[in-house]
C-alpha positions in Angstrom: 0.0 0.0 0.0 2.8 2.4 1.0 4.7 1.6 -2.2 1.5 2.2 -4.3 1.0 5.6 -2.6 4.7 6.6 -3.1 4.4 5.6 -6.8 1.2 7.7 -7.1 2.9 10.7 -5.5 6.0 10.2 -7.7 3.8 10.2 -10.8 1.9 13.3 -9.7 5.2 15.1 -8.9 7.2 13.7 -11.7 8.8 17.1 -12.4 8.8 19.7 -9.7 11.2 22.6 -9.4 11.8 24.4 -6.1 14.0 27.5 -5.8 14.8 29.6 -2.8 16.7 32.9 -2.7 19.4 33.2 0.0 19.6 37.0 0.0 22.8 37.1 -2.0 21.0 36.9 -5.3 21.9 33.2 -5.7 19.3 30.5 -5.6 19.1 27.0 -4.1 17.4 25.0 -6.8 16.1 21.4 -6.4 14.7 19.5 -9.3 12.7 16.4 -8.5 12.2 13.5 -10.9 10.1 10.4 -10.3 12.7 8.0 -11.7 16.5 8.0 -12.0 17.6 10.3 -14.8 14.1 12.0 -15.2 15.4 15.3 -13.6 18.6 15.1 -15.7 16.6 14.6 -19.0 14.1 17.3 -18.2 16.3 19.9 -16.6 19.9 18.9 -17.1 20.9 21.7 -19.5 19.2 24.3 -17.3 20.9 22.8 -14.2 24.3 23.3 -15.8 23.4 26.9 -16.7 22.2 27.6 -13.2 25.3 26.1 -11.6 27.5 28.1 -13.9 25.7 31.2 -12.8 26.6 30.4 -9.2 23.4 28.9 -8.0 23.3 25.7 -5.9 21.6 23.0 -7.8 20.5 19.5 -6.7 18.8 16.8 -8.9 16.7 14.4 -6.9 15.2 11.0 -7.9 12.3 9.7 -5.7 12.9 6.1 -6.6 16.0 3.9 -6.5 15.8 2.6 -10.1 15.5 -1.0 -9.2 12.9 -1.8 -12.0 12.5 -0.8 -15.6 15.5 -2.4 -17.2 15.0 -5.0 -19.9 17.4 -7.5 -18.5 17.8 -7.0 -14.7 15.8 -5.8 -11.7 15.8 -5.7 -7.9 18.9 -5.3 -5.8 21.5 -5.7 -8.5 19.9 -3.0 -10.6 19.5 -0.7 -7.6 23.3 -1.2 -6.8 24.1 -0.4 -10.5 22.1 2.8 -10.4 23.7 3.8 -7.1 27.2 3.3 -8.7 26.1 5.4 -11.7 25.0 8.2 -9.4 28.3 8.1 -7.5 30.3 8.3 -10.7 28.2 11.3 -11.8 28.8 13.0 -8.4 32.5 12.7 -8.9 32.4 14.9 -11.9 31.2 18.3 -10.9 30.1 21.2 -13.1 33.0 23.6 -13.9 32.9 27.0 -15.5 
């Protein structure tokens, strides 16, 4: 039941953008995606632009990516997705 509710919420909020000004003219921006890489596909280019302008940007996935692959699912796929995220986190946006 909880998983179904979370899935419904994720579908309803598949792409939400939240920005908050900190007083110095820079924004803290969070982009939510329902699935891994949703936020990147929908706002990746804008996120790079915002980061280069000095804003703090975070991309968030509300699921762990353990389903949806044609060949594998479950724990092994979730571990693969976590490793992909870690590799992306190692490469930061630079001017």
